[in-house]
C-alpha positions as CSV (number, residue, x, y, z in Angstrom):
1,M,30.4,10.2,-0.7
2,K,28.3,12.4,-2.9
3,L,27.6,15.6,-2.8
4,H,24.0,17.3,-3.9
5,W,22.9,20.7,-3.5
6,S,19.4,21.7,-3.3
7,G,18.7,24.9,-1.5
8,K,20.6,23.6,1.5
9,R,23.8,22.2,1.4
10,A,22.7,18.3,0.6
11,R,24.8,14.9,0.7
12,S,23.2,11.1,0.1
13,R,24.7,7.8,0.6
14,G,23.5,4.6,-0.5
15,A,24.5,1.0,0.6
16,G,23.5,-1.9,-1.3
17,P,22.3,-5.4,0.2
18,Q,23.9,-7.7,2.3
19,D,23.8,-11.3,0.7
20,F,23.6,-13.0,4.0
21,M,20.9,-14.5,6.5
22,E,21.2,-14.9,10.1
23,S,19.5,-16.6,12.9
24,L,17.3,-14.2,14.8
25,E,16.2,-13.6,18.4
26,P,12.4,-12.8,19.1
27,R,11.4,-9.6,18.1
28,M,8.6,-6.9,18.9
29,F,5.0,-7.6,17.6
30,L,4.0,-4.5,15.6
31,S,0.2,-3.5,15.2
32,A,-1.6,-0.7,14.4
33,F,1.0,1.3,12.4
34,S,0.2,4.3,10.3
35,W,2.2,5.8,7.9
36,S,2.7,9.5,7.1
37,A,1.1,10.8,3.5
38,G,4.8,12.0,3.0
39,E,6.4,8.5,3.2
40,V,3.5,6.8,1.3
41,Y,4.2,9.7,-1.3
42,L,7.5,8.6,-1.6
43,T,6.9,4.9,-2.1
44,E,4.5,6.1,-4.9
45,L,7.7,7.7,-6.3
46,V,9.6,4.4,-5.8
47,N,7.3,2.0,-7.1
48,R,6.4,4.3,-10.3
49,A,10.2,4.5,-11.1
50,R,10.6,0.7,-10.5
51,A,7.3,-0.2,-12.5
52,N,8.9,1.7,-15.9
53,P,12.3,3.0,-14.9
54,M,13.2,4.3,-18.5
55,A,9.7,6.7,-18.5
56,E,10.7,8.3,-14.8
57,G,14.3,8.5,-16.5
58,A,12.9,10.6,-18.8
59,R,10.3,12.4,-16.5
60,L,13.2,13.5,-14.8
61,G,15.5,14.1,-17.3
62,I,18.6,11.6,-16.3
63,D,19.9,8.6,-18.1
64,L,19.4,5.8,-15.9
65,T,22.0,4.1,-17.7
66,V,24.8,5.5,-17.0
67,G,27.5,3.5,-14.9
68,L,25.5,0.8,-15.0
69,N,27.5,-2.6,-16.2
70,S,26.1,-5.4,-18.2
71,Q,24.5,-7.5,-15.8
72,E,23.0,-4.2,-14.2
73,L,21.8,-3.0,-17.1
74,A,20.0,-6.1,-18.3
75,R,18.0,-5.8,-14.8
76,L,17.1,-2.2,-15.9
77,V,13.5,-3.3,-16.6
78,P,10.2,-3.0,-14.6
79,Q,10.3,-4.6,-11.2
80,E,7.8,-5.5,-8.5
81,P,6.6,-2.9,-6.6
82,L,7.5,-2.5,-2.8
83,A,5.3,-3.3,0.2
84,L,5.3,-1.1,2.8
85,N,6.8,-2.7,6.2
86,S,6.2,-0.9,9.5
87,A,9.8,-2.8,10.9
88,L,12.0,-1.1,8.1
89,T,10.0,2.5,9.0
90,L,10.4,2.6,12.4
91,A,14.4,2.0,11.5
92,A,14.5,4.6,8.8
93,R,12.8,7.0,10.8
94,A,15.0,6.6,13.8
95,H,18.2,6.7,11.5
96,S,17.5,10.0,10.2
97,L,16.4,11.4,13.3
98,D,20.0,9.6,15.2
99,M,21.6,11.2,12.4
100,A,20.5,14.8,13.1
101,N,20.9,14.5,16.8
102,R,24.5,13.0,17.0
103,D,25.7,14.7,13.8
104,F,26.9,12.0,11.9
105,F,26.3,11.0,8.4
106,D,26.7,7.2,7.4
107,H,25.2,3.4,7.4
108,V,26.9,2.7,10.4
109,N,25.9,4.4,13.5
110,P,28.2,5.4,16.0
111,D,27.2,2.3,18.2
112,G,28.3,0.5,15.0
113,D,25.0,-1.1,14.0
114,D,24.5,-1.2,10.1
115,P,21.3,-1.0,7.9
116,T,20.6,-4.9,8.7
117,D,21.1,-4.5,12.8
118,R,18.7,-1.4,13.3
119,A,16.0,-3.2,11.0
120,Q,16.4,-6.4,13.4
121,A,16.2,-4.1,16.4
122,T,12.9,-3.2,15.3
123,G,11.1,-6.6,14.6
124,Y,12.3,-7.5,10.9
125,F,12.6,-10.8,9.5
126,G,15.6,-10.4,7.0
127,T,18.4,-8.4,5.5
128,A,18.5,-4.4,4.5
129,G,19.9,-2.3,2.5
130,E,19.4,1.4,2.4
131,N,20.0,5.1,1.0
132,I,20.2,8.2,3.2
133,A,20.4,12.3,2.1
134,A,20.4,15.2,4.3
135,G,19.7,19.0,3.4
136,Y,17.1,18.5,0.3
137,D,13.8,20.7,0.4
138,S,11.4,18.2,-1.1
139,L,10.8,14.6,-1.5
140,D,10.7,14.9,-5.0
141,A,14.3,16.6,-5.1
142,V,15.7,14.1,-3.0
143,H,13.7,11.0,-5.1
144,A,15.7,12.4,-8.1
145,G,19.0,13.3,-6.3
146,W,18.8,9.4,-5.2
147,L,18.2,8.2,-9.1
148,E,21.0,10.3,-10.7
149,S,23.4,8.7,-8.1
150,L,24.9,5.3,-9.1
151,G,25.1,3.7,-6.0
152,H,21.1,5.2,-4.8
153,R,20.1,4.1,-8.0
154,L,21.0,0.1,-7.9
155,N,19.2,0.5,-4.7
156,V,15.6,2.4,-6.0
157,L,15.7,-0.2,-8.8
158,S,17.2,-3.2,-7.6
159,L,19.7,-3.1,-10.1
160,H,22.3,-5.3,-8.0
161,Q,23.7,-8.0,-10.4
162,N,23.4,-10.6,-7.4
163,F,20.3,-10.3,-7.4
164,D,18.0,-12.8,-9.1
165,T,14.5,-14.7,-8.4
166,G,15.1,-15.8,-5.1
167,F,16.8,-12.7,-3.6
168,H,15.9,-9.5,-4.1
169,Y,13.9,-6.3,-2.2
170,D,10.6,-6.4,-1.8
171,E,9.6,-4.9,1.0
172,F,10.2,-0.7,2.0
173,G,10.5,1.7,5.1
174,P,10.8,5.4,4.6
175,G,11.5,7.5,7.4
176,F,12.3,11.3,7.9
177,A,13.2,13.9,10.5
178,Y,12.3,17.4,9.8
179,T,14.7,19.2,12.2
180,N,16.4,22.9,13.3
181,I,19.4,21.3,14.0
182,G,22.0,22.7,10.9
183,P,23.5,22.4,8.6
184,F,21.4,20.4,6.6
185,F,18.3,20.2,9.2
186,D,16.3,17.8,7.3
187,Y,17.5,14.0,6.8
188,F,16.0,11.2,5.0
189,S,16.5,7.0,5.0
190,Q,15.2,4.6,2.9
191,E,15.4,0.9,3.8
192,F,14.7,-1.8,1.4
193,G,14.0,-5.7,2.7
194,V,15.2,-8.7,1.6
195,Q,12.6,-11.0,3.5
196,S,14.2,-14.1,5.3
197,G,13.3,-17.8,4.5
198,T,10.1,-17.9,2.0
199,P,9.3,-14.2,1.1
200,D,5.3,-13.0,1.7
201,L,3.7,-12.0,-1.6
202,F,1.6,-8.7,-1.2
203,L,-1.3,-7.3,-3.2
204,L,-0.8,-3.5,-2.1
205,G,-1.6,0.2,-3.3
206,V,-2.7,3.4,-2.5
207,A,-6.1,4.6,-2.6
208,Y,-7.1,8.5,-3.3
209,N,-8.7,11.4,-4.6
210,D,-6.8,12.6,-7.5
211,T,-7.5,16.6,-7.2
212,S,-4.9,17.9,-8.9
213,H,-5.6,15.6,-11.7
214,D,-2.4,14.0,-12.7
215,N,-3.1,10.0,-12.5
216,F,-1.0,10.0,-9.2
217,Y,-1.1,9.8,-5.7
218,S,-0.1,13.3,-4.1
219,V,0.3,14.5,-0.4
220,G,-3.5,15.2,0.9
221,E,-5.3,12.9,-1.4
222,G,-5.3,10.0,0.5
223,M,-8.8,8.5,1.0
224,T,-9.4,7.3,4.9
225,G,-12.0,4.9,5.6
226,V,-11.8,2.4,2.9
227,R,-11.9,-1.4,3.5
228,V,-10.3,-3.3,1.0
229,D,-11.1,-7.2,0.9
230,V,-8.9,-9.5,-1.2
231,A,-11.3,-12.3,-2.1
232,L,-10.5,-15.5,-4.4
233,A,-11.8,-15.0,-7.8
234,S,-12.8,-18.7,-8.1
235,N,-15.2,-18.4,-4.7
236,P,-15.5,-14.8,-4.3
237,E,-17.2,-15.4,-0.9
238,T,-13.6,-16.3,0.4
239,V,-11.7,-13.0,1.9
240,V,-8.3,-14.3,2.4
241,G,-7.1,-10.3,3.6
242,T,-8.6,-7.2,4.8
243,Y,-7.2,-3.7,5.1
244,T,-8.9,-0.3,6.6
245,T,-6.8,2.7,5.1
246,D,-6.2,5.6,7.8
247,E,-5.5,9.0,6.3
248,A,-2.7,8.5,4.0
249,G,-4.6,6.2,2.2
250,N,-2.5,3.3,1.5
251,Y,-2.5,-0.4,2.0
252,Q,-0.6,-3.6,1.9
253,I,-2.1,-7.4,2.1
254,A,-0.2,-10.3,2.6
255,V,-1.6,-13.2,0.0
256,P,-0.6,-16.7,-1.2
257,G,0.0,-17.0,-4.5
258,G,-3.2,-16.9,-6.7
259,S,-6.0,-15.1,-8.8
260,Y,-8.0,-12.6,-7.0
261,V,-11.0,-9.9,-7.0
262,V,-9.7,-6.5,-4.7
263,T,-12.8,-4.9,-3.7
264,F,-12.6,-1.3,-2.4
265,T,-15.1,0.1,-0.3
266,Q,-15.4,3.5,1.3
267,I,-17.3,2.6,4.5
268,A,-18.9,5.9,5.0
269,T,-20.9,5.7,1.6
270,G,-21.0,2.2,0.7
271,T,-19.4,3.0,-2.6
272,Q,-17.3,0.6,-4.3
273,F,-14.7,-0.5,-6.5
274,S,-13.4,-3.7,-7.6
275,T,-10.6,-4.8,-9.8
276,T,-9.0,-8.2,-10.6
277,A,-5.3,-9.3,-9.7
278,T,-3.1,-12.3,-10.3
279,V,-0.6,-12.9,-8.0
280,T,2.2,-15.1,-9.2
281,S,6.2,-14.9,-7.7
282,V,5.8,-11.4,-7.0
283,N,4.2,-8.3,-5.3
284,V,1.2,-6.8,-7.4
285,K,-0.5,-3.1,-6.9
286,R,-3.7,-1.9,-7.6
287,D,-4.6,1.4,-7.0
288,A,-8.0,2.7,-6.3
289,Q,-9.3,6.9,-7.3
290,A,-11.9,8.5,-5.5
291,A,-13.7,8.9,-9.1
292,Q,-13.9,5.2,-9.6
293,F,-16.0,4.4,-6.8
294,A,-20.0,4.2,-7.3
295,A,-22.8,2.6,-5.8
296,P,-22.8,-1.4,-5.7
297,A,-24.2,-2.8,-8.6
298,D,-27.1,-5.0,-8.5
299,D,-25.6,-8.6,-8.9
300,Y,-29.6,-10.1,-9.1
301,A,-28.2,-12.2,-6.3
302,N,-25.9,-14.9,-6.7
303,A,-28.3,-17.5,-5.3
304,G,-31.2,-18.8,-3.2
305,N,-35.1,-18.1,-3.9
306,Y,-34.6,-14.8,-5.4
307,P,-32.2,-14.7,-8.5
308,Q,-33.2,-11.3,-9.7
309,A,-33.9,-8.2,-7.5
310,H,-37.1,-8.9,-5.9
311,V,-39.7,-5.6,-5.1
312,L,-41.1,-5.3,-1.7
313,T,-44.8,-4.0,-1.4
314,G,-45.7,-2.8,1.6
315,D,-49.1,-2.0,3.2
316,S,-50.7,1.1,3.5
317,S,-48.7,1.1,7.1
318,G,-45.7,0.3,5.2
319,N,-45.4,-3.4,6.6
320,T,-44.3,-6.1,4.7
321,S,-42.3,-9.4,4.5
322,I,-40.8,-12.1,2.7
323,T,-40.0,-15.3,2.8
324,G,-36.7,-17.3,1.4
325,I,-33.9,-19.7,1.4
326,I,-30.3,-18.5,1.8
327,G,-28.7,-20.2,-1.3
328,I,-25.1,-20.2,0.0
329,T,-22.8,-18.9,2.2
330,A,-22.7,-14.9,2.1
331,D,-25.5,-15.2,-0.7
332,S,-26.1,-11.4,-1.3
333,D,-30.2,-11.7,-2.5
334,L,-31.4,-8.0,-2.9
335,F,-34.7,-6.4,-2.5
336,R,-36.4,-3.0,-3.4
337,Y,-38.4,-1.5,-1.0
338,A,-40.5,2.1,-1.6
339,A,-41.7,3.4,1.6
340,V,-45.2,4.3,1.4
341,R,-44.8,7.4,3.7
342,T,-42.0,9.5,4.2
343,T,-41.8,8.3,7.4
344,V,-41.1,5.2,7.5
345,T,-37.1,4.4,7.1
346,N,-36.2,1.6,9.2
347,I,-36.5,-2.4,9.3
348,L,-38.3,-2.7,12.0
349,S,-37.7,-6.4,12.2
350,V,-36.0,-9.2,10.9
351,S,-36.7,-13.3,11.7
352,S,-34.4,-16.0,10.9
353,S,-33.4,-20.2,11.6
354,N,-30.1,-21.0,12.4
355,V,-28.2,-18.4,10.0
356,N,-26.9,-15.2,10.8
357,L,-28.3,-12.0,8.6
358,V,-26.5,-9.0,8.0
359,F,-28.6,-6.2,5.9
360,S,-27.3,-2.9,4.2
361,V,-30.0,-0.1,3.2
362,Y,-29.4,2.1,0.6
363,S,-31.3,5.4,-1.0
364,G,-32.5,5.9,-3.9
365,S,-29.4,7.3,-5.2
366,G,-27.3,4.3,-4.1
367,L,-26.1,5.5,-0.6
368,L,-25.7,3.7,2.5
369,L,-28.1,4.6,4.8
């Protein structure tokens, strides 16, 4: 056990991966799960370190090569981002609180359950490695302490020499317990998951308002109510996954390998930001900042009778109509309409034949009405 000091007495311990799989009994189904902003922040710290280990070492003033053997040094390169997993997070939260309540500090609890046992008990289908710590004053201090310690560093940066393309961490669960139980008070756990069988691939990231202007997610910057749609790049009308962010602003969507368009839509305003991603054999991270959102661009319609945005001219009462053909499924024909008086604000009637129509109405400034 390595002791760290950070205000309160602090200590930390790391357990590496277990390279075995075992048959699993049916587990509980998890749905409608939310992460705290602190949990997402620690995940962002971990994924930043994994994306560029040497830059993270320089930022923290830590030589990450210390203590590594040649095989571990060979893995000190950018690694895939870890996707948040609800079962791993439940296991981490429970273990942090359990250590405080039962006054122990170990990867094996008094009942004899190790990290994999505890992860599987909360519904995880795979095996787990773990880092634990207690007594730190901040998540930044915990993160730095884990990276400074050789055993913990192997977990955070996936440096274990038995890792390869088929066996490695790809999921993550952080969990904390802030208590009034001395002498350590606050307990922290990280669960690193190795999926059983053929692993899922994830598009993941955060939508955030960078009020601190540091180009990095901070607690309190998460954007809630952002719908993230992942569509095939070859056929943008085919959405393969969607996720709506809560207060923490994170998302993670399981996808098959392929090339995608990732569209972030702020539901309250209709503003959007789109980017692309190609997923091959590892997870891919794509983020969105509030400053990148804008009113949807006029795409001049992708099919149908109106290849360009068509102006609708109303009569003296504000009435107008138009007839056209939907070119393809999810065709987005666009029309501009100027009301003849300020009281005209609604589309009163729409008729269609054998097709469902969905209308979005935007103001002249581009806001969704």
